[in-house]
Structure formats: structure tokens, C-alpha cells
C-alpha atoms as one frame of an Amber mdcrd trajectory, in Angstrom:
protein
   0.000   0.000   0.000   1.384   3.427  -0.890   1.963   5.470   2.290   0.078
   8.737   2.675   2.151  11.868   2.077   3.523  13.707   5.068   1.205  16.251
   6.659   1.917  19.762   5.454   1.093  23.088   7.187  -1.962  23.619   4.988
  -3.175  20.109   5.886  -2.995  20.973   9.571  -4.852  24.237   8.996  -7.640
  22.495   7.105  -7.935  19.825   9.777  -8.098  22.443  12.541 -10.786  24.380
  10.683 -12.934  21.303  10.181 -12.424  20.249  13.815 -13.601  23.668  14.989
 -16.671  23.432  12.760 -17.432  19.928  14.032 -16.916  20.998  17.649 -19.434
  23.801  17.184 -21.983  21.463  15.619 -21.567  18.821  18.328 -21.892  21.457
  21.060 -25.301  22.354  19.665 -26.394  18.712  19.604 -25.163  18.115  23.156
 -27.089  21.136  24.367 -30.281  19.849  22.770 -30.198  16.451  24.542 -32.972
  16.365  27.136 -33.874  19.987  26.476 -36.241  19.856  23.553 -37.483  23.377
  24.174 -34.034  24.974  24.212 -33.161  27.340  21.375 -30.212  26.508  19.116
 -27.420  29.103  19.412 -26.825  31.422  16.507 -23.666  31.017  14.473 -21.773
  33.616  12.474 -21.089  31.322   9.539 -20.074  31.730   5.917 -23.246  30.238
   4.468 -26.220  32.494   5.375 -28.929  32.648   2.705 -32.527  33.766   2.235
 -34.481  30.554   1.596 -35.386  31.665  -1.929 -35.679  29.098  -4.731 -35.033
  26.117  -2.487 -31.897  27.512  -0.843 -31.785  26.796   2.930 -31.882  29.702
   5.339 -28.989  30.275   7.758 -28.609  31.959  11.110 -32.196  31.966  12.397
 -32.941  30.774  15.934 -34.254  27.241  16.205 -37.929  26.513  16.762 -39.070
  26.578  20.424 -39.682  22.832  20.482 -39.667  19.693  18.398 -42.841  18.429
  16.804 -44.005  14.871  16.349 -43.569  14.853  12.591 -40.561  12.892  11.353
 -38.960  13.685   8.000 -36.472  11.692   5.967 -33.439  13.783   5.053 -31.554
  12.545   1.993 -27.984  13.633   1.243 -26.802  13.951  -2.338 -23.310  14.730
  -3.647 -21.790  15.683  -6.988 -18.279  16.614  -8.090 -17.123  18.581 -11.120
 -15.587  15.980 -13.480 -12.117  17.567 -13.579 -11.865  17.877  -9.784  -9.948
  14.731  -8.681 -12.022  13.999  -5.584 -14.319  11.268  -4.352 -17.035  13.133
  -2.484 -20.197  11.844  -0.877 -22.298  11.586   2.289 -21.114   9.276   5.062
 -24.744   8.140   5.420 -27.242   8.603   2.571 -30.302   9.316   4.750 -31.361
  10.123   8.299 -34.709  10.528  10.099 -35.250  13.890  11.783 -38.091  15.267
  13.868 -39.065  18.809  12.933 -37.567  21.370  15.294 -34.687  19.113  16.341
 -31.041  19.602  15.431 -29.483  17.102  13.044 -25.793  16.563  12.288 -24.571
  14.792   9.156 -21.185  14.344   7.517 -19.838  14.428   3.990 -16.417  12.984
   3.158 -13.984  14.096   0.455 -10.929  12.108  -0.665  -8.320  13.468  -3.062
  -7.434  11.038  -5.852  -5.090  13.391  -7.700  -1.303  13.528  -7.836  -1.173
  17.207  -6.834  -2.885  19.440  -4.281  -6.374  20.386  -5.444  -8.883  22.951
  -4.252 -12.662  22.734  -4.361 -15.552  24.930  -3.303 -19.107  23.710  -2.828
 -22.574  24.976  -3.630 -25.744  23.493  -2.178 -29.506  23.389  -2.479 -32.506
  21.577  -1.066 -35.473  20.022  -2.835 -38.398  20.292  -3.116 -37.752  24.001
  -3.589 -40.767  25.012  -1.492 -39.110  23.692   1.691 -36.167  26.090   1.398
 -37.543  28.653   3.847 -38.103  25.968   6.498 -34.674  24.305   6.224 -32.109
  26.075   8.417 -28.390  25.367   8.544 -26.341  26.236  11.629 -23.024  24.842
  10.379 -21.912  23.952   6.872 -18.935  23.924   4.537 -20.533  25.645   1.548
 -18.747  28.466  -0.288 -15.525  27.862   1.657 -12.450  26.685  -0.239 -11.090
  23.283   0.790  -7.605  22.258  -0.355  -6.660  18.583  -0.210  -3.219  17.042
  -0.644  -2.817  13.854  -2.729  -4.492  10.995  -0.881  -5.860  13.240   1.871
  -9.406  12.702   3.150 -11.526  15.017   5.298 -14.927  14.820   6.967 -17.136
  17.878   6.541 -19.915  18.398   9.107 -23.364  19.774   8.396 -25.743  20.844
  11.203 -29.342  21.813  10.484 -32.973  21.798  11.645 -36.398  21.997   9.993
 -38.957  24.516  11.226 -42.133  22.795  12.564 -44.125  25.395  10.616 -43.484
  23.204   7.559 -46.411  21.065   8.758 -48.807  24.038   8.739 -48.070  25.319
   5.237 -50.495  23.774   2.701 -47.658  23.769   0.151 -45.371  21.667   2.349
 -47.473  19.799   4.911 -47.566  16.603   2.819 -43.808  16.525   2.196 -42.041
  13.693   3.997 -38.609  13.714   2.313 -36.119  16.558   1.889 -32.997  16.185
  -0.245 -29.861  18.188   0.554 -27.498  18.398  -2.411 -23.870  19.539  -2.436
 -21.727  19.973  -5.529 -17.985  20.633  -5.411 -16.470  22.751  -8.177 -12.892
  23.877  -8.750 -13.971  27.518  -8.384 -17.028  29.744  -8.077 -16.477  30.744
 -11.682 -16.999  27.118 -12.697 -20.105  26.963 -10.496 -21.444  30.120 -12.088
 -20.841  28.813 -15.608 -22.667  25.608 -14.675 -25.673  27.611 -13.442 -25.230
  26.396  -9.851 -25.121  29.871  -8.313 -28.272  31.019 -10.056 -30.219  27.916
  -9.079 -29.047  28.223  -5.474 -30.741  31.607  -5.085 -29.362  34.962  -3.857
 -26.684  34.367  -1.208 -25.502  36.849   1.353 -22.775  36.814   3.967 -19.262
  35.547   3.295 -19.633  34.054  -0.162 -16.758  35.359  -2.268 -17.597  36.920
  -5.608 -16.484  35.093  -8.768 -13.640  36.860 -10.526 -14.106  37.911 -14.170
């Protein structure tokens, strides 16, 4: 078996950043155990959006309590063909009660011979659930650089507003699909139409260069 390359400074930085993100997500989950009426803390994250056109909202406080309704959350993954990564969810689905915090993981593995950088876009379907799907931690619109053979786990924390059950347009929905796509750059994502379909983003998303 070919040994993995030695860790480099940028590897350590990426690992620390993902550990901090995971620690924040797990802190939220730990705080929710046994306290179903506790509010989820707000996060100043790089992925806040408006909920338009199926794009999940970011940064809102969690619902005051979990409902009885259980949804199936599906996790989808795509990678730009010329980005030498294997990228996908650690688990393809999870059940989640509305109003409760969920934590899922995606994993990326570099299959290239050189360092490679990717940046992800995301969306949820059906589009009408976008305003009820709230992320509190994610890795979208943040560059990730992997060394040859390196693999990283990327955490995603989220909750679904119980109001989804009261909206006549969404009350019969039982499955929500979260989709991430990794591109080499935001320019590539823009050319592919991914930014337009994701809706108007605000916050820390960098602007594509001409």
C-alpha cells in the first residue's frame, strides 16, 4: 500500500478548521439532549442565505420545540468531473423530527497527484421547503484544499422549522434532499448555473472573478 504523504502546514490548517466546525456542531447537539425546548445558538457562519428558490436559510434561531412529525433527510453529492475527488455523504439518509437539530457528515478524498482545491454549492429540494430548512453549520462556499491521498470529513448541522407542517404547500412533504456539488472555483459553479439555481446568497460568499 502506498503510504500517505507527510502532513503539510496547509493540511494541519484544514484539519483544525474542520475540527472547529465539528466541535461547534456537536456542542449544539449536546445542548439539545434532554432539552427539547431549548433554542439553538446562533452562528456567524459563511453560508447564510434567504431561503429563496429552495436555498436553505442560515442563522435563524431554532424553533421553540420539536414536533411529532418525522422527515427523511436525503444527502446527495456531486463533483465537477475535472476535480480529482471522491465526495459523498457518510450516510445517505437520516430521520429527523421537525424542530430538532441534526448533524450529518460528507467525506472528500483526493485522488489526484497534486494538491487540489474545491468549493461547494448546495440546495434543497423540493424548492418550497427552502424557507423551512435552516443550517447552523456547513462547509458551503468555503475553499477546501486537499493534498494527494488526503481525506476530510465535513460536518453539516441543520434543523427543519415545525411550521413546515402548517403550510399547505409543504405539509404533505415527507422527504427533503440536501445536495452539495464541489467545483474547482465559483467561476466554474457560475458557468454551470449552480449559483443562479441556489438563489441569492448573502454573507461571506466570495464573488467570482471575471
